[in-house]
Every structure is written in structure tokens, then in C-alpha cells.
C-alpha positions in Angstrom: -0.2 0.1 0.5 1.3 3.8 -1.0 2.5 6.0 1.9 -0.1 8.3 1.0 -2.5 6.2 1.5 -1.1 4.1 4.6 -1.2 7.6 6.3 -4.7 8.1 5.3 -6.0 4.7 6.7 -3.9 5.7 10.1 -6.3 8.6 10.7 -9.5 6.5 9.6 -9.4 4.1 11.8 -9.4 7.3 14.9 -13.0 7.5 14.0 -14.4 4.1 14.8 -14.9 3.2 18.2 -14.8 -0.2 18.3 -11.9 -2.4 17.0 -12.4 -5.3 15.1 -10.9 -8.2 14.4 -8.8 -8.6 11.1 -9.5 -11.2 9.2 -7.5 -14.1 8.1 -4.9 -13.1 5.4 -5.6 -14.8 1.9 -3.7 -14.5 -0.9 -4.8 -11.2 -2.9 -6.0 -11.4 -6.3 -6.0 -7.6 -7.7 -8.2 -7.8 -10.8 -8.7 -5.6 -13.5 -11.9 -4.8 -14.6 -13.7 -6.6 -17.2 -15.7 -5.0 -20.0 -18.7 -5.0 -20.4 -20.2 -8.1 -20.9 -17.0 -10.4 -19.6 -19.3 -10.6 -16.6 -22.0 -12.7 -18.5 -20.0 -14.7 -20.2 -18.3 -15.4 -16.5 -22.3 -16.4 -15.2 -23.5 -18.3 -17.9 -20.4 -21.0 -17.2 -22.1 -22.9 -15.0 -19.6 -22.8 -12.3 -20.6 -22.2 -9.0 -19.8 -19.3 -7.1 -19.8 -17.9 -3.8 -20.1 -14.4 -2.6 -19.4 -13.2 0.6 -21.3 -9.5 1.1 -20.5 -6.4 4.0 -23.7 -5.1 4.8 -25.6 -3.6 7.2 -29.7 -4.4 8.1 -32.1 -1.9 7.0 -30.0 -1.6 3.3 -29.9 -5.9 3.7 -33.6 -6.1 3.9 -34.1 -4.1 0.4 -31.7 -6.6 -1.0 -34.0 -9.4 0.3 -36.7 -8.5 -1.8 -34.9 -9.2 -5.0 -32.9 -12.4 -4.2 -35.6 -14.7 -5.0 -35.1 -13.2 -8.8 -31.8 -12.4 -8.8 -31.4 -16.7 -7.9 -33.2 -17.6 -10.7 -31.3 -16.0 -13.3 -28.3 -17.1 -11.6 -28.4 -20.0 -10.3 -25.1 -20.6 -9.5 -24.1 -17.5 -8.3 -24.4 -18.5 -3.8 -24.7 -15.0 -1.1 -23.6 -15.1 1.7 -24.3 -11.9 3.4 -22.4 -10.6 6.6 -24.3 -8.7 8.9 -23.1 -5.8 10.7 -23.3 -2.3 12.1 -22.1 0.4 9.6 -19.8 1.5 11.9 -18.2 -1.4 12.6 -18.4 -2.8 8.4 -16.0 0.6 7.7 -13.7 -0.2 10.3 -13.2 -4.0 9.4 -12.8 -3.5 5.9 -10.0 -0.5 6.7 -8.0 -3.9 8.0 -9.7 -6.5 5.8 -8.0 -3.9 2.8 -5.1 -3.4 4.3 -4.0 -7.4 4.7 -4.8 -7.9 1.0 -7.7 -10.0 1.9 -10.6 -11.4 -0.8 -13.2 -11.4 1.4 -15.5 -9.7 1.1 -16.5 -9.6 -2.5 -19.2 -7.0 -2.3 -19.2 -3.5 0.2 -22.0 -1.7 1.4 -21.0 1.8 1.4 -23.0 4.8 2.6 -22.2 8.4 1.0 -20.8 9.8 4.3 -18.3 7.6 3.8 -17.7 6.7 0.6 -15.0 8.9 -0.3 -12.7 7.7 2.5 -12.7 4.1 1.1 -12.1 5.3 -2.5 -8.8 7.2 -1.3 -7.1 4.7 0.4 -7.1 2.8 -3.1 -9.0 -0.7 -1.6 -11.9 -0.9 -3.8 -12.2 -2.0 -7.5 -12.1 -0.4 -10.9 -15.1 -0.4 -12.3 -15.1 2.4 -15.0 -16.2 0.6 -17.9 -18.9 -1.0 -16.2 -20.9 2.1 -14.7 -20.8 3.5 -18.6 -24.4 2.9 -19.1 -25.4 3.8 -15.9 -23.4 7.7 -16.1 -26.7 9.7 -17.5 -29.0 7.4 -15.5 -27.8 7.9 -12.3 -28.5 11.1 -10.1 -25.1 13.2 -11.2 -23.6 14.1 -8.2 -23.1 10.9 -6.6 -20.7 10.3 -9.0 -18.3 12.6 -7.1 -17.9 10.7 -4.3 -17.1 7.0 -5.9 -14.3 8.8 -8.3 -10.5 9.5 -8.0 -8.4 10.4 -10.8 -11.1 10.1 -13.2 -11.9 6.7 -12.7 -14.9 5.4 -10.7 -15.0 2.7 -7.8 -18.8 2.2 -6.7 -22.1 2.3 -8.0 -25.1 4.3 -6.2 -27.3 2.8 -4.7 -29.8 5.5 -3.1 -29.9 8.8 -2.4 -31.5 10.6 0.6 -33.5 14.4 -0.9 -34.3 16.3 2.1 -37.7 16.8 2.5 -39.8 18.4 5.9 -41.8 15.5 7.2 -44.7 17.2 9.2 -47.2 16.3 11.8 -50.6 17.9 9.8 -52.8 17.4 13.0 -50.4 19.8 15.4 -50.0 22.2 12.1 -53.8 22.4 12.2 -54.5 22.5 16.1 -51.8 26.0 15.4 -54.1 27.4 12.6 -51.2 26.3 9.9 -52.1 24.9 6.9 -51.9 21.4 6.1 -52.1 21.2 2.6 -48.5 20.2 1.7 -48.6 22.9 -1.5 -49.6 25.4 1.1 -47.3 24.0 3.8 -44.6 24.9 1.7 -45.7 28.1 0.8 -46.7 29.3 3.8 -43.1 27.7 4.7 -41.2 29.0 2.2 -37.6 30.0 4.2 -35.8 29.3 6.9 -37.3 32.3 9.1 -40.6 31.5 8.1 -39.6 28.2 9.8 -38.8 29.7 12.7 -42.1 32.1 12.6 -44.4 28.4 12.4 -41.9 27.2 15.7 -43.1 30.1 17.7 -46.3 30.5 16.8 -46.4 25.7 17.0 -45.5 25.9 20.7 -47.2 28.9 21.6 -50.7 27.4 20.9 -50.2 23.6 21.2 -46.7 23.0 23.5 -45.2 21.6 20.6 -42.0 22.3 19.3 -40.2 22.0 16.5 -37.4 18.9 15.9 -35.3 17.3 17.5 -31.4 18.0 18.6 -29.0 17.5 21.0 -27.2 20.5 22.0 -24.3 19.2 22.7 -24.3 16.1 20.7 -25.6 16.8 17.6 -25.4 14.7 14.4 -25.5 17.9 12.4 -27.8 16.4 10.0 -30.5 19.3 9.8 -27.0 22.0 10.0 -25.6 19.8 6.8 -28.8 20.0 5.4 -28.7 24.4 5.5 -25.4 23.5 4.3 -25.6 21.8 1.2 -29.0 23.4 -0.2 -26.6 26.7 -0.3 -23.8 25.2 -1.9 -21.9 26.1 1.2 -19.7 22.5 2.9 -17.1 22.3 5.4 -14.8 22.5 2.5 -15.0 25.0 -0.3 -15.0 24.2 -4.5 -10.8 24.4 -4.3 -11.3 21.6 -1.7 -9.9 24.9 1.2 -11.5 24.6 4.6 -14.7 27.0 4.6 -16.7 26.2 7.9 -16.0 29.8 9.3 -17.4 31.4 6.8 -19.5 34.2 7.1 -22.1 32.9 5.7 -21.7 29.3 8.0 -22.0 31.5 10.8 -25.3 32.3 9.6 -26.3 28.9 9.7 -25.1 28.2 13.0 -26.1 31.0 14.7 -30.1 30.5 13.5 -29.3 27.0 15.2 -28.7 28.6 18.1 -31.6 31.0 18.0 -33.9 27.7 17.6 -32.3 26.0 20.5 -31.8 29.4 23.0 -35.9 30.1 22.3 -36.3 26.1 23.5 -38.1 25.7 20.0 -35.9 22.4 20.1 -36.5 19.2 21.4 -32.9 18.4 23.3 -32.3 14.8 22.1 -29.8 13.4 19.1 -31.4 12.5 16.2 -32.3 8.9 14.9 -31.8 7.7 18.2 -34.4 6.2 20.6 -34.8 9.1 22.9 -35.5 10.9 19.5 -38.0 8.5 18.0 -39.8 7.9 21.1 -40.2 12.1 20.9 -42.3 11.3 17.5 -43.8 8.7 19.4 -44.8 10.6 22.3 -45.7 14.0 19.9 -42.9 16.3 21.1 -42.3 17.9 18.3 -43.5 18.8 15.1 -41.8 18.2 11.6 -38.7 16.4 11.1 -36.1 18.0 8.4 -34.1 15.1 6.7 -33.6 12.4 4.1 -36.4 10.7 2.8 -35.6 7.5 4.2 -36.9 9.3 7.5 -40.5 8.1 5.8 -39.5 4.1 7.0 -38.4 5.3 10.2 -41.2 7.6 11.3 -44.2 4.4 10.1 -42.0 1.8 11.0 -39.6 2.5 13.7 -41.1 4.6 15.8 -44.9 6.0 15.3 -46.8 3.1 13.3 -50.0 4.5 15.1 -49.8 8.2 13.7 -51.2 6.7 10.3 -52.6 9.6 8.8 -50.8 12.8 11.2 -47.7 13.0 8.7 -47.4 14.7 5.8 -45.0 15.5 3.6 -43.7 19.3 1.7 -40.4 20.6 0.4 -37.5 22.2 2.9 -37.3 25.5 3.6 -34.5 27.5 2.7 -32.6 30.6 3.5 -34.1 33.0 0.7 -36.2 33.4 -1.1 -34.2 34.1 -4.2 -31.6 31.0 -3.6 -31.4 28.5 -6.8 -31.7 25.4 -5.2 -34.5 24.1 -2.4 -33.4 20.6 -1.5 -30.0 18.9 -0.2 -29.4 15.1 0.2 -28.6 13.5 3.4 -27.0 9.9 3.6 -27.7 7.3 0.5 -25.3 4.7 -0.4 -23.6 2.9 -2.6 -21.4 -1.0 -3.2 -18.0 -1.6 -4.5 -16.6 -4.6 -5.1 -13.0 -5.5 -3.3 -10.1 -5.0 -5.6 -8.7 -8.0 -4.6 -12.1 -10.4 -4.6 -11.1 -13.8 -6.4 -15.4 -13.4 -7.9 -15.3 -9.5 -9.9 -17.3 -10.7 -12.6 -19.6 -12.2 -10.5 -19.5 -9.4 -8.0 -20.8 -7.1 -10.8 -23.9 -9.1 -11.7 -25.1 -8.9 -8.2 -24.5 -5.3 -7.9 -25.7 -4.9 -11.9 -28.7 -6.6 -11.4 -29.8 -5.1 -7.8 -29.5 -1.4 -8.5 -29.2 -0.9 -12.4 -32.3 -2.5 -13.0 -35.5 -0.3 -12.8 -37.7 -3.4 -10.9 -35.8 -4.4 -8.9 -34.5 -0.9 -7.4 -38.4 0.1 -7.6 -39.2 -2.9 -5.2 -36.7 -1.5 -2.8 -38.3 1.9 -3.3 -41.5 1.1 -2.8 -41.6 -1.5 0.3 -38.2 -0.8 2.0 -38.1 2.9 1.9 -35.1 2.9 -0.3 -35.0 5.8 -2.8 -33.3 5.1 -6.3 -30.4 7.2 -7.4 -31.6 5.5 -10.4 -33.6 8.2 -12.5 -35.1 5.8 -14.5 -37.4 4.5 -12.0 -38.6 8.3 -11.5 -41.2 7.6 -14.3 -42.3 5.0 -13.0 -46.4 4.5 -11.9 -45.0 3.6 -9.1 -44.6 7.1 -8.8 -47.9 8.3 -8.3 -49.3 5.2 -5.2 -50.6 7.5 -2.6 -49.4 6.7 0.9 -51.7 5.7 3.3 -49.3 6.5 6.6 -48.8 10.1 5.2 -52.5 11.0 4.6 -52.8 9.4 1.1 -50.2 11.7 -0.5 -47.9 10.2 -3.5 -44.5 11.5 -1.5 -42.4 9.2 -3.7 -43.1 12.1 -6.2 -42.1 14.9 -3.7 -38.2 13.0 -3.2 -38.0 13.2 -7.0 -38.9 17.3 -6.9 -36.5 17.6 -4.2 -33.9 15.8 -5.9 -34.3 17.9 -9.5 -34.0 21.0 -6.8 -30.9 19.6 -4.8 -27.3 21.1 -5.3 -24.8 19.2 -6.7 -22.8 18.5 -3.4 -20.5 15.9 -2.2 -19.6 14.7 0.8 -15.6 14.4 0.6 -12.3 12.3 1.7 -12.7 14.4 5.0 -16.8 14.5 5.6 -15.8 12.2 8.6 -13.9 14.4 10.5 -15.5 17.6 10.1 -19.1 16.1 11.2 -17.8 15.2 14.6 -15.9 18.1 14.8 -18.7 19.9 14.3 -19.9 18.4 17.0 -18.3 19.4 19.6 -18.7 23.5 18.4 -21.6 22.7 19.5 -20.7 21.6 22.7 -18.2 24.8 22.8 -21.1 27.1 22.5 -23.2 25.4 24.7 -21.7 24.6 27.3 -19.0 27.3 27.6 -21.1 30.2 26.3 -18.1 30.7 23.4 -19.4 32.7 20.5 -20.0 31.1 18.0 -17.7 32.8 15.0 -14.6 32.3 18.1 -15.8 28.2 17.6 -15.9 28.1 13.9 -12.2 29.5 14.1 -10.9 27.0 16.2 -13.1 24.1 14.3 -11.5 25.7 10.7 -7.9 25.8 12.0 -7.6 22.6 13.4 -9.2 20.9 10.9 -7.0 23.0 8.3 -3.7 21.3 10.8 -5.4 18.0 10.6 -6.3 17.8 6.8 -3.4 19.5 5.6 -5.8 21.5 4.0 -5.7 25.0 3.5 
């Protein structure tokens, strides 16, 4: 492994809390990317092949929906799924890539962590294989999968950000409940703030949930993303101490200090239980929150939730939305079965029917945009007040700023959590806290 890759590996390992045992050392097979069509020939040989896929449980739920059809088409390919938490998966794969293990054949990667895995040269170059899909996927998904003009992962799902809201709470507060009317009423974040004050006054319900001292930064990052702002600018320089980002931070500080936010880290059980108990009225988050709300935390609230576009900073802003999360699949460059591995990925992620099934039954909104013309998009959701929410997600994606996470995102995200703690625990002014973070981020990443 190159010195640069080894150094990055050491840095990356610092951000995973649970150390995993290294996979047993095996001989590496640095298979080169095959040309399109070669995988099909390999699948027809009749040779029995076993693929090992590393994946987390909610992602596997979507894949399971298509396994019966996959087995019919490829009866000689056996698939073993090894389930683990995504954080454990990354830690374990970092180690496996360093030892040259041929297992797993396929690794599932969240977009938040994809770029860092690409940068350590552990994945197979699939540039030629993905060419038929380059114009069929959400364009911004390719950037984190790319290094030196070569592509190392196939996009799976996207996380277009929308505003999920309790229509019954909005009604009690005298606000509109129809999604189009809500999107018109709450066009900007200042509109959102005014609605939050009204909802608290009229109903006692808070506006959203986030932790003061242990934030996941989801709302903050969505507000940056939609404006084309990020921890790093287009030139790769650290920009978290810019005046525009301070504006975003100050808005969220105001929301917290005025008691409009339920104090719980997003996507944790305290946060989810607050949804179940009706303690806050909105979730500004990725489309995958529909399954989180409906299936995990509030299955009894059928008809009480609706979906509108997320607010934007200014009515004149070109882009309305942002992306939050999403996943991808890649092939271990040491896999002994690269052709069969690609067949699996292509079947699951490149096929309209496979992606449509995962969209409608597992809450995974596809990055494959050819699915958006499907009649499934018009299907009403009984839980979300018979609203065709999939059409809202597609509309959100059309208005999403084309941004990438970058390889240093996990570090920046962790450091931003510490910024909020400084602000709320130590009363540190936001500009000072952001400047301190920016200086430390520059030092750790060697960016300007």
C-alpha cells in the first residue's frame, strides 16, 4: 500500500470506536476491471460461485426483496450476507483492505463514508462497467465514487431532504395542512422559525429534535448543502469559518436558545420516542425517514404525517433541497469473483424493477432516475395522509445542489459536534468556535 494511503488509513481508523479483528490473511487477487459483457460470459459457465457481501440490516432488507429473482437468473451464484453495523463495517474493511483479504467480495458503503474508502485504494475500478449508467444516476452521486477520473462504486439510493410534518399539530396551530400550501407558507428558514414559535405557543409542541451538545449535524448540514456551502469549498479549502456558515449556525443556536427544539440526538431512541409521543412537529431529513417514522417509531400515527419541501435560506435561492445520506455498493479489489460480484451489483442497483421494489417496500429512494417515470411514483401513501410522497422526493432531487461529501467529511462532522458543545456548555461565541474548528481542521487535513 502506498505511503499516502497508509497515512490516510491511520487517520480514518481513529473515527471508529469499536476495533474489529482482522480477517484471516488470504492471497490477494488484484483483478482488473473487465469490459462490459465479460461478466455475463462468466455467469454462463455454470461454475458455482459464492459471494460474500458486507452490509447492514436495513440495507439488506431491500436486497432481500430481489433475491428470489436474482437466484432464478443466476442459480450458480450463492450469496452470503454478513450483517454488521455500518460503523463496524468500515472499521473492519479498513483492516481487511490493508491485509489484502479477498473477503468480502462486495461492500456496502454509505455516501458519508464512500470517498474515504475510495481514497485508500481498496476498491476495484469499475469505470467501464458503470458507463451505461452514468447518465441514469443522480449526477452528484458519482463524485464521491471517483478518484483520478476512475469510478469505484455504483450508486444505490439517495436521501433527498424534505420536511415531514404533523398535519394535526399544524392544524391546531392555525397553520395550513395541505403539502403545497405548507410549502408556500414555510418557504424560508425564517418562516420555519415563525411557525415554530406559533406551534409552541398554540400547542406546546416543539419544532424538531436535535441535541445541543451531541448533535449529528443533520439539519445544519442540510442547510449548508442547499446553499452550496460545505465544510470545504470548491477548491478543497476549509470554509467552515465563513460568514455564510456562521449565519446557519447562529440560526440553529437561536432555535435552541428560544426553547423551540427537543433536546435529543437525531435518529436515536430518545429522539424516536419523542416522535412517538408527539413532542415535536417536524423532521427535516432524508427521504428514508419515512420508514423510520412509519415503521420504527410511530406506526400508530397513520394519517397524521405529511411531506412538504424543506425551507430554504432565501426565496431567491436557486436550490431548495439537499441530500442526506444514501448508499452505494463496491467490489473489493482483492475479490476472486469480480465478474460475479458485478452481476450482483448490476442486478440490484442497475435494474429498474429491482430499484422500484426497494423504493416501494423498503423506503430506499433510488439514485437510478429512470425509475422516476414509473407508475409507482404516483402511488398514495396511506400512512402519509394518502399523499404520493415519492413524487415529492423526486421533485426534491431536481432542486438539490450538486455537492459531494468528500473524504474528510467524517472528521469534520465529528468536530462540528464539538462546536455545538462549546457554544452551549461554555458559552463560546459561534464565530470563535467555528474559527477554532477551522484551524484544527486545516492542521489535521493539511488543507488550506
